N, C-alpha and C positions, 0 to 999 in steps of 0.2 A: 670758199665753202668746203667743209670737210668732205672727202671722198667716202663712199660707202665701202669700207674695208673692215676686216676683223679688228683693226686697231681702234676703231671708234664705233663698234657695233653693240656696245652695252652702255647702260647709264653711267657706270663708273668710269669707263674709258673716256667718254665724252666730257664728263665733269672734270677729270684730271687734265685732259688736253686743254680745255678752255682756261682752267685755272692757271696753267703754266704759260699759255701763249697770249691770253688776253684777260688776265686776272682782274684788272681794274675796270673792265668794261661792264656797264650795267646789264644785269641778267633779267631781273624781274622787278617790276614797280607796281605798287598799288597806291591808293590815295594817301596812305600813312606810312608806308615802309618801302625801302628799296634795298636791293642787294646786288653785289657784283658777283662775277663768276668765281673769284677767289673765295669770297665769303660763302657763297652757296656750297662750294666744295668742302670748306672747313666745317660749316655747320651740319651739312649732311653726314659727314664722317662722324662727327660728335654724336649726332642723334642716332646713327647706326649702332654705336656702342651702347647707347641707352636702351635701344630696342632689344639688342641681343641680351643685355642684362635682365630685361623683363621676360626673357624666354622665347622671343621671336627668333626664328632661324631661317635659313634658306628653305624656300618652299612653303613657309607659313603663309596662309591666306589672311590678309589684314584688310578689313573694311574701313573706309574713311567717309564720314558724313560731315561736311563742312562747306561753307561758301568760299568762293574764290578769294585768294590772298597770297601774299608772299609766303606765309607760313604753310599754306596748303602745299605749295611747291616743295618747300624744304622737307616736310614730312614724307611726301610721295617719293622724292628722289633718295632720301635716306633709306627708306624701306627697299626700294627696288635695286639700289646699288649693291646691296649684299645678298640679293636673291630672294627676299620675301616677295610674295605675289600680292600686288595692290589690287583692291576691289573698290573702285570709286563708286559711291552710292548717292543717289539723288537726294537733295535736301527737301524735295517735295513729297517724298514717300510717306504714306500713312503707315501706322504700326503694322497692320497685316501685310502690306506690301513690303515693308522693310524686312519683316521676319521671313517672308517668302524668298526674298533675294539672298538674305543671309544663309538660309537653308540651301538654296540652289547652288550657291558658290562654296558651300562648306566653309564659311568664314570661321576662323579660330580666334581671332582677336578683332575687336571693334574699337575704333577710335572715333568718337563723335563729339560734335559741339553740343553743349547743353540745350541751347535754344537758338532758333533762327526763324525769323518771320512768323512767329506764332507756333512753330513746331517745337515741342519739347520731347526730344527723342528718347531720353531715358524714362521719362514718365510714360511715354507710349509703349515702350518695351515692357515696362513694369505692369502696365494695365493688362497685358496679355500673358506675360510669363510669370508674374508675381514676384516675390522677394528673392527668387533665385538669381535675378539680375544683379543683386547686391552681394552675392557671395563670390569668393575666389578660392578655388576655381568654380566656374559655373557648370552646373549639370542640369540640363532640361531636355526632355525628349523632343520638344518642338525644334530645338536647335542643338542637335547632338554634337556638333563639331565645336561650338562656341565655348571658350574657356575664360576669356577675360574681356572686360570693357574698360576703356580709359576715356577721359574727356580731353579735348584739345585745350581746354582752359587749364587743365593741370599740367599740360606741356608748355604753357605760355612762355615761361622764362627759358626753358630748354631750347626753344626754337630760336631765341635771339642771343643765347649765351655763348655761342661758339666763337665770339669775337672779343677783342680787347674792348674795354670800356671807353678807350679814347679813340676808337675807330670812327672814321667819318665816311667810310665807303658804304656802310649800311647805316641808314638813319631814318628816323621818322620825320615826316614833313611838316608837323605842326607842334607848337608848344602845348603843354598840358592844358592851358586855359583855352586854346583854340580847338582842341580835339574833342569830338563827341565819342561816347562809348561805341565801340564797334565789336563785331564778332570775329574779326580776322584773327587767324591763328598767330600766336606770338605777339599779340597786342595786349588787350586788357580785359580783366574780369572786374567790372565795376560793382557787381553785387554778388554776394554769396548766393549761389543758385538755390540753396535750400532755405535760407532764412530771409533773403532779400536785403541783408544788412551790408554796409560798405565793407570792403575787404580790410583785413588787418594790415599793419605796417611791417609785417615780417617778410615772408617769402612768396606770397601769392602775387599773381600778376596785378598790376595797378593801372590806373588810367594812362592811356596813350602810349606807353612804352613797354608794357610787359613788366613793369617794375612796381614795387610798393611805393605809395606816396611818401615823399620826403627822403627817399633812399638814393636819388640820383646823385652821382658824383661828378658828372660831366655836363657840358652845355646841352640844351635840348636837341641839337642836331645829331646827337649820338644815340645809338641803340644798344651798345654793350651793356649787359646787365650788371647792376651793382649788387645783386642778391644771389645767394646760393639758390639755384633752381630746384628747390625741394618741393615737387608737385604731388598732388593727390590724385587718386584715380577718378574721383568725382568732385572733390571739394578742396578747399584751401587747407593748408596745414595748420594745426593748432599753434597759435602764436607762442605759447609757452615752450614749445619744443623746437621753435625755429632757430637755426644756427645764425651766427652773425653774418652780416652782408660781406660779400667778397669785394676786395678792392679791384681797381682796374688791372693791376699787375697779376692778380690771382687768376684773371681770365686770359692772360697772355699765355698761349700754348708753350712759349719758350721758357716761361718761369713756372708754370703750373700745368704741365701737360696732362692730357687725359690718362696717359699711361701711368702717371703717378697717383691717379685717383683724384677725381674732381669733387667728390661729395655730392654729385648729381644722383638723385634717387627718384624712382617711380614707386609710389606706395599704393597698396590696395587697402581697402578699409571696410568698415561695416556700416550698415545703414543707420541713419539717425531718424529721430521722430519727424524731421523736416523733409525727409525724402532721400536725396542722393547720399552716397556714403561719405562719411567724414574720415579724416585721417587721425590716428592716435598713435602713441608711442609704441603700442604693442603690435602694430600692423606689420605685415611682411614688407621688407624694403629691398629694392634691387639697386645697389650702388654701382656706379660705373667704376670698374676696377681695371687694373692693367690686363687682367685675364679677359674681361669682356671686350676691351679694345683690340686685343690680340686676336680674339676669335672673330670679331666683326671684320677685321682686315683680312683674316684668312678666308672667311666666307666670301668676301668681295672678290678675292683673287680666283675663286673657283667659278664665278659666274661667266657663262658663255652665251654667245648670241642665240643659241637654240633654247636656252632656259626660259621658262614662262616669266613674263614681266607683270601682266595684269589680266584681270577678268573685267571686261567692260560689258555692261548690260545694254541690250537693244531697247528700243522704245516700247515694245509691247503694244503698239497701236492696233495690231490685228491678232492679238493672242497674248499669252504670257511672255514677259520679257525673257530673252535668252542671254545667258552668261557666256560671252564670247572670249576665248582664250587667245592672247597674243604673246609672242616671245619678244625678247629684246631685239633680236635680229630682224624679224619680219616687221615689227612696228616702226623701228627706226628707218628701215629701208623704204617702207611705204611713205613715210613722211618726207624723206629725202627726194624721192622720185617726183614729188609735186612742188618742191620749193621754187623752181624756176617759173612754173606756171602761176604760182601764187605771189610772185615778185618778192620773195623773202631772201635776203642775203645778210651778211654779217653786220651791215650798217643799218638794217631795218629797225625801226621802232614800231612794233606791231601792237595795235590796240585790239583786244579781243575780249568781249564780255561774256562769251558763251561759257556756261558752267563747266568746270573741269571734270565733272562726272560724266559728261558727254564726250564722245570721240572728237567732236568739233572743238571742244575746249582743251582736252588733254593732248590729242594729237595735233590738231590745228593750231593750238596755242603753245603749251608747255614744250612739247617735243619738237615742234617746228622751230621755235626760238633756240632750243638747245642744240638741235642738229646744225643750224646755221651759225650759231654764235651770236644771234640777234638779241634784241631787248624786247621783252614782253611787258605790256602795260595792261592791267586788268583792274576790275573792281567787283565788289560783291553784289551791289545793287545799282545798276545803271539808272541814273536820273539825268534829264537833259542838262540842267545847270552844272551839276558836279562832273558829268562826263565831259562837257565842253571845257570846263576849267582844266580837267586832267589832260585832254588832248592838246590844249594850248600850252600848258605849263611844261609838258614833257616833249613837246615838239614831235608828236606822233607823225610818222611818215606813211603808215599803212593802216587803214581802218577796215576791219573785216567783221563788223557786227552784223545786225539784221537789217534788211532793206528798209522796213518801216521805221526802225530806230534811226537809220541814217537820214531818212526824209524828215522826221521830227526834229532831229538835231540841226539839220540845215535851216529849217524855218526859225528855230530858236537862235542859232548862231547869227543870223541876219539881224534879229532884234537886238541881241546883246553886243554885236560887233566883235565876236570872237575871231581871233586870228588863227585860221586853219591853213595857212599858206605852206606849212611843212608837208601837208598831205600830197602824195604823188599818185600818178596813174597806177591803177591796180586796186585802189581803194574803192569802196562803194561809191557810185557816181553821183549820188545826190549831194555829197559833200565836196565834190570837185567843181572848179569853175566850168561854165558851159563849154568853153573851148576845149576842155579835156575829156568831155563826155562822148561816148560812142553812139552810133545809131542803134535803135532797138534791135536786139538779136545779134549784133555784130560781135559781141564778146561772149566767150564760152560760159555756160553755167556749170561750174565745177560740180562733179557728180561723184558720190561715193556712198559708203555705208559703214556701219560698225564692223562688219565682217571683213571689209577691205582696209580697215583702220583709216578711214577718211577718204578723200577723193582719190579715185584711180583713173580719172579721165579729166582732161582739161586742155587749156591753151593759154599762153601768156596773157595774164589778166589786163595787161596794158596794151594789147595788140588786137586789132580786128582780125577775125577769121576770114578765109575766102568767102566770097558771096554765097557760094553753094552750100557752105556749112553754117550759115546764119541760123540761129535757133538751136544749134546742137550743143552738146556737152564737151566738145573738143575731141581730141584723140586719146586713146589709152596711154598712160605713162609707161616709160621704160620699165620692164620687169613684169608687166601685167598683160596677160593674154585674155582677150575678150572675144567671145563668139556668141552668135545668136542661134537659138535652137527652137525647134518646133515642139509640140507637146510630148512627142515620143523621145525627145532628146537629141534629134538629128540636126546637124548644122543646116542653116538655110542660106540662100543666096543674099548678096548685098541688096538692100532696099526692102527686104521682107521683115515684117514685124514678128518678133518671137521673144522668148525669154533670154535675158542677158545672163551668161555664165562666165565665171572668172577662174583663171588658173595662174599660178605663179608663186614666187617666194614671198610676196608681200601680204598674202591673205591669211586669214585666221588659221590657228593651229588646231582648234577644236571648239566645241561648245559643251558646257557642263552637262553631264548626264546623257550625252549623245555619242554613239559609236561613229567612227570615221566613215564606215560604209553607209551610214544613214545621211551623211552630210554631202559627200562628194560622189560624182559619177565615177564609173569604173576607170575612166581615163584622167581622173584627177580634177575635174572642173567643179566649181561650187555654183549650184543653181541659186540665183539671187532672188527670184520671185518678181524681179522688175522686168518690164517689157520695153523693148527698144528695137532700133534697126541701125545697121552700119551702112554708110554709103560707100561708093567705090573708092573714095579717098581715105576711108578708115575713120571718118567722123561718126560719133555715136549720137543718135537722137533718142530721147527718152519718151516713152508713151504711157507711163503710169505703172501701177502694180498689177501683177497677174490676177490677184484676188480682188482688185478694185473693179476690173472691167465687168460689165453686165450687159444683158440683152434687153433691147427695147423692140418689140414686135419682130423678134428674130434677128435683129441687126446688132452687132457688137459696138458698144460705146466705151471709149477709153477716157476716163475722167481727166487724166492729165492733158489730153489733147483739147478737151473742151475748156479746161481752166486756162490753158495757154491762149486760146482764142479770146476768151473773155478779158484777160489781162491786157490784150492789145487794144481794147476799146477806150475811147476818150472818157475820162472820169472814173475809170475802174482802177483801183490800186491793188486789188487782191480778189481771188476767186477760189471757191471750194465746192467741188461737184461730187455728187453721189447719186444713188438711186433711192427712190422711196416708192412705196406701194400706194396707189390711188385707184380705187374702183377695181381692185383685183388685178391691176396691171402695173408693171414697173414704169416709172416716170423719171426723166432726167430732172434733177433738182439742183439749184445752185444758190449758195450764200455768197453774195458779192459785196466787197468793200468799195464804197463809192465816195467821191467828193462832189459837192454841189447837190443838185436835186434831180437826177435823171429819173425817168419813169421806167417801169418794167417793160412797157410796150416798146419804148424807144430802144432799150437795150436788146430786147428780143429781135426787133427788126434789124438792128445792126449785126447781131450774131448770125442771122439767117443769110447775110451777105457773104459770110466766110466759112460757114459750116453746113454740112448736109442737114436737111430738116429733122431727121431722126435724132441728131446729136444736140439740137437746140433745146435748152432747158424749158420745160413747161411750168415748173414751179420755181418761184424766185423769192429770195429774201434779201433785201438791200440793207446793209449795215454801214455805220460810219466809223467803227473801231474794231481792230483785230481782237481786242479784249473780249468781244462778244462771241468769238469762235471757240467752241469747247475744245479743250486740249487735255491730254493726259499728263502724267508726272514728268515726262521727258520733253514736253512741249509740242509733241506731234498731235495732229488733229485726232480727236476721239470720234471715230466714224459713227458709232452707235448713237452718241449724243448729238452729232451733227444731223443724222437722219431724223431724230426726234424733234430737234429744233426746226428743221425744215417742214416736217409734218405738222407741227403745232402752229408755226407762225408764217410759213410760206404762203404766197398768194399765186393764183393761177394767172398766167399772162392773158390779157384781154379782159380781166374781170376787175382789176383795181390797180391803182397806183400805190407803190409801196415806198414811202419815204423812209430814210434811215431811222432805225429805232434807237 
């Protein structure tokens, strides 16, 4: 496992190290594409030159809206290796939310997929900003920093064209006949986003391989592009102006290096009657030239661990999302500090479906694999059958998805007879054989936040904690100082509940629009807003959010404590607790996910055995699916909507039986 030194404390130094030392090792795999570390390094360098030719430079803030894929990783690493600041953005954002985050992060260039799961991002921006979206440069008072928008579809061939056409180390996993149209970057654009017509046979991405139909020069297991990657800002290139396809040798860096000019262009265009901009011969073009490559390499050489790497937005579950700034050094150090606890090493094949726009996906997936030299396996839309096929085919050794996803997969795997024998301890336990599962509470609940760039507290996920630490989040990782403070900010003794505060080299560098003195205490601690206590051995126990706690008849209720107690009951798979107003008084209310047909009265009676009476919910709503829990765009529970749900549909204990809805 690489040591945390300045030699591997930036994206570029890590990429080059792995390309040199384990170039043929798989780096990232999705259901349709796979790439090695050597390929990832070469393609990221090529894309870096493309982005520099388009006017992106060190410090430019670049938003990225797209689902998980190998191509997402290639774009992200290409940008961050030469010092651009990546701003991952949720694919769930509505137009006003997207605009608010673009404005908050002062995004200058936006790269977005045309459509994903019913969201048409350009159309949404256009509905608010008008036709200024389709001009270059863009000038609009709502987004004063934004100058350019490109689509990932227009970059499709660029993402896969950094390799020889006869390369087999990066390949698609299906033949064209077997592949379905996907939205993964570097894959295919099966319809013209403006007209709905099939793509032309010139330079636009085609089905399955990011190639135009009929242009493949090698067997289906190859992903090297046989086309000149001449992409448009929003749309395909006019077939009449398309250059002839490149041969395999012309993609060989030894015979046709970037430095000699590759003919790769990013073009901006004007809007057509159909909507997104079309490319035409009069449009501005940014060709990859020897000068662009030289500048990209020179910029890369200037990147230091202290330079900003990304702006990651928080969930915004209790207010507006915050744009949290992390540097190369602090983010990679935070990730490395937790690799042992998460059981990730160079031979790990890690499955992680969490979106890359969350810190759990970017830090817990992409950067964790990169820091360890491991293999990341991901997919854009997890579904039981396709996920199980992926786990079995890729011999995944570590599953770090969601607990309810693991339970659903375990049930389906038994029905399908899926071979999951490659999974090892440290994976979510529902997918492990019974003999490898721990007692409830014996394994640490890894605990972290966007501001700490993921978990800052844990314990080896394949090892039981001491009995006295059961139910805890483990111990703080090396490099992270944790203290518990009272409301006045003074440290409190072990065993006392207070606010968790963090200090050390792994935490955030800042928040967009906020001064440092507004974020940190005078002695450098970051108040997290989370409540917890440390025991005498240094194990951290979580007690919920400071702004979640509420008073019932003068007594303080911590929702996290109540949720934990409810989850310990037979037949309960999840619990969500908050307060609601009933008869001018606050009541404890709980939405509970259950299996079978338990009654509210039985659950309430069982809860009274383990909690003080004032903490026991008086309003209950029993549900059979997590999909019924209202969530925001980052997946966290929407508390206002949860309160409304419980107010409208909850029942009082002792008055009715509430079967799952």
